[in-house]
C-alpha positions in Angstrom: 1.0 -56.7 0.9 1.3 -52.9 1.0 0.7 -50.6 3.9 -2.9 -49.6 4.9 -3.3 -46.1 6.1 -6.4 -45.4 8.3 -8.1 -42.0 8.9 -11.0 -41.4 11.3 -14.1 -39.6 10.1 -17.3 -38.7 12.0 -20.6 -38.3 10.1 -22.1 -34.9 10.5 -25.5 -33.6 9.6 -24.2 -32.0 6.4 -23.0 -35.4 5.2 -26.5 -36.9 5.3 -29.8 -36.8 3.5 -33.1 -36.0 5.1 -33.2 -39.6 6.5 -29.9 -39.2 8.3 -28.1 -41.5 5.9 -24.8 -40.5 4.3 -25.4 -39.2 0.8 -23.4 -41.4 -1.7 -21.1 -38.7 -3.0 -19.8 -38.0 0.5 -18.1 -41.4 0.6 -15.8 -40.0 -2.2 -15.1 -37.0 0.0 -14.2 -39.2 2.9 -11.9 -41.2 0.7 -10.3 -37.9 -0.6 -9.6 -36.9 3.0 -8.0 -40.2 3.8 -5.8 -39.9 0.6 -4.8 -36.4 1.6 -3.8 -37.4 5.1 -2.0 -40.5 3.8 0.2 -38.3 1.6 0.7 -35.9 4.5 1.8 -38.7 6.7 4.4 -39.6 4.1 5.8 -36.1 4.2 4.1 -34.9 1.0 1.7 -32.2 2.0 0.2 -29.5 -0.3 3.3 -27.2 0.1 5.7 -29.9 -0.9 3.6 -31.0 -3.9 3.0 -27.4 -5.2 6.7 -26.5 -4.7 7.5 -29.4 -7.0 5.0 -27.9 -9.5 2.9 -31.1 -9.6 -0.6 -32.0 -8.9 -2.5 -35.3 -8.4 -5.8 -35.8 -10.2 -8.3 -38.6 -10.1 -8.2 -40.5 -13.4 -10.9 -43.0 -12.5 -12.8 -44.3 -9.5 -14.9 -47.3 -8.8 -16.9 -47.6 -5.6 -19.2 -50.3 -4.3 -21.7 -49.2 -1.7 -22.5 -52.0 0.7 -24.2 -50.6 3.8 -25.3 -47.1 4.8 -23.4 -44.9 7.2 -25.6 -42.8 9.5 -25.5 -39.5 11.3 -23.0 -39.5 14.1 -21.3 -42.7 13.1 -17.5 -43.0 13.7 -15.9 -44.3 10.6 -12.4 -45.4 9.6 -11.4 -44.7 6.0 -8.4 -46.5 4.6 -6.1 -46.2 1.7 -3.6 -48.8 0.4 -1.4 -48.8 -2.6 -2.2 -51.7 -5.0 -0.4 -50.7 -8.2 1.8 -47.9 -9.5 3.6 -46.7 -12.6 5.9 -43.8 -13.4 3.0 -41.3 -13.3 0.1 -43.0 -11.5 -0.9 -44.8 -8.3 -3.9 -47.1 -7.8 -5.2 -47.1 -4.3 -7.7 -49.5 -2.7 -10.0 -47.6 -0.3 -12.5 -48.7 2.3 -15.0 -47.1 4.6 -15.7 -49.1 7.8 -17.8 -48.7 10.8 -16.2 -51.0 13.3 -15.8 -54.4 11.5 -18.5 -53.6 9.0 -17.4 -52.5 5.5 -19.8 -49.8 4.2 -18.1 -48.9 1.0 -15.0 -50.0 -0.9 -13.4 -49.1 -4.1 -10.3 -48.2 -6.2 -9.1 -44.8 -7.2 -6.4 -44.2 -9.9 -4.5 -41.0 -9.3 -2.3 -39.5 -12.0 0.6 -37.1 -11.3 0.5 -34.1 -13.7 2.6 -31.1 -14.4 0.9 -28.2 -12.5 1.1 -25.7 -15.4 0.7 -28.0 -18.5 -1.7 -30.4 -16.9 -0.1 -33.4 -18.6 1.1 -36.6 -16.9 4.6 -36.5 -15.5 6.8 -38.8 -13.4 6.2 -38.9 -9.7 9.1 -37.8 -7.6 11.1 -40.9 -6.7 11.0 -40.2 -2.9 7.2 -40.2 -3.0 7.0 -43.5 -4.9 9.5 -45.0 -2.5 7.5 -43.8 0.5 4.3 -45.3 -0.9 6.0 -48.7 -1.4 7.6 -48.6 2.1 6.6 -51.5 4.3 6.4 -49.6 7.5 3.0 -49.4 9.2 1.4 -46.0 9.0 -1.6 -45.1 11.1 -3.7 -41.9 10.8 -5.0 -39.7 13.6 -7.1 -41.7 15.9 
């Protein structure tokens, strides 16, 4: 089983609708933050990625919403590699409040050339880091 990265998120007023419930699209934003911090924890921040003239773009996403998050909730958002190829990674992601799973899904990210916007191979060190078995934990 691959490594699960976890990143804390607090629900703020701008994340919610008039009833104090997290608006559905904000779960995608929470997942994006977790993926960004996951990459940063592996040593691949924005500067490293841009210096290699590559970008990562979402190819497809599938999310199941199970329970609502609410204003002021403390959440944990996870990311775990489930599949990869030369130019893509597939991550399973989950949003939890304590032991309760609020949303879960999969996101396929494609590595593209920054200028041409066409798929390109991921740097070998990044793929190796993603497949590494060491436990990685986000900021708690």
